[in-house]
C-alpha positions, 0 to 999 in steps of 0.5 A: 667063243663062237665057231671055234674062235675067241671073239673080241668084246666090241660093237658089230654093225650089219651090212657094208662098213663105211670108215668115214661119212656116207657112201661117197666117202667109203674109200676115205682113210680114218683113224684105226680106232674108228674101224676097230670100234665098228667091226672086229679083226679076223687076221692081222699081217704086214704088207709083204710088199709095203713094210709101212702097212699092217693089213687088217681082215675084218668082218667087213673087208680088208684094210690097210693101216699106214703105220706112219699116219695111223690112218686105215683105208679099205683095199678094193671094193669087197666088204665081205666077211674074211673069216680066214686070211693069209699071206702066201707070197709077196704078191699072193693073199688067200682068204675065206669067209662069207660074201656080203650077200651071205653063204660061204666064200670058198678059197679066194685069191688076190694077186694085187695086194687085196684090190680084187679077189677071185674064187679059185677053189670050193674046198672039200664039201665046199664051198668052204668057210675057212675060219682058220688058214695058214700058209706055209713059208717054208713051202708057199705051195702048202696051205692048211684050213679048217672047215666043219670040224675037218683039216684040209690041206692044199699042195698047189697054192690053194687051187685043190684041197684034200681032207687030212683028218679031223681038226683038233678039238676047240680049234682057235688058231692055226700057224704053219712052221717057217722051217718044215711044211709038215709042221703045224701048230694049233691054238685050242681051248685046251692048249697049244698042239703041234703036228709033224706030218701035216695035221694027221696027228697032234701032240702037246707043244707046251705044258699048258692046258689053258686056251691059247688064243693065238699062235704066230710063226716067223719072221725066223724059225720061232713060234709064239702063242698067248696063253690065257692067264700066263701071257705071251710065250715063245720058242724056237723051232730048230734044234732043241728050241721047240719045247723050250719056252720063255714068257715074253710078257704077262697078259696086258691089263688082264686082257688077251692077245687075239691076232699077232704080226711081227717083222723081227723089229715091231710086233702088233697085236689085236686084243680081245677087246678090239684094241691095237697094241704095239711092242718095240721090244719083241713083245716084252711091253706093250702100248696102244698104237698111235698113243 
């Protein structure tokens, strides 16, 4: 674990990543397993404008996976390290991380599906490098980011930021509620936490003290998380649901889930060992994507 993230086991390559061939073929599609063998994933999301594509924010740029063909191709020209990545609306992606030349990116915005990016803010004490970012589906203007041990919040879609409080110790992942813009979940090395006041204070969201490698909300009012040694767990977010956790599936082959994305029908996950999995039954069972 480094920089508050669980990192996958895999081969990392320095510099730009070409998914196929030499420099002249950098835009060509390639099997997703080839990409995952050369870099690691920092974020996963279904494309809000194209349900047939899965977006992978990686150490070497943003990529789109065609779910019908299994081919993945880079989006745009940027091969920067997208440490933070969040879908903030149908035509708005937010990101942070490190440019190819080094340093920190601050807060980046794309309004063309990831084809191009512009810095819209530096963040508090920035330029920041948000390793964790989360946009609220309940209020798309509300965005959270963690940097240098502090939790920051934006109320205007990432244009301006304020420091809320120290980030939870051992923070691994953040997820904003789909029902309440003030509710925020934190996956940490010591369990899952929930805040009802925008990250100012926290309390346990479940009974576990083991590391939680990922937390994800939606598409409906529910939250799911992966608890190391236990597996994928899920609870509702409204009424009496929160805190009523059910175990959905055990750890897949002893591995752990690092990133999750779901549309309510299929669920996709990247594991700690860098394998892309798909579930056709809400996470109850898993199979390697394309195999």
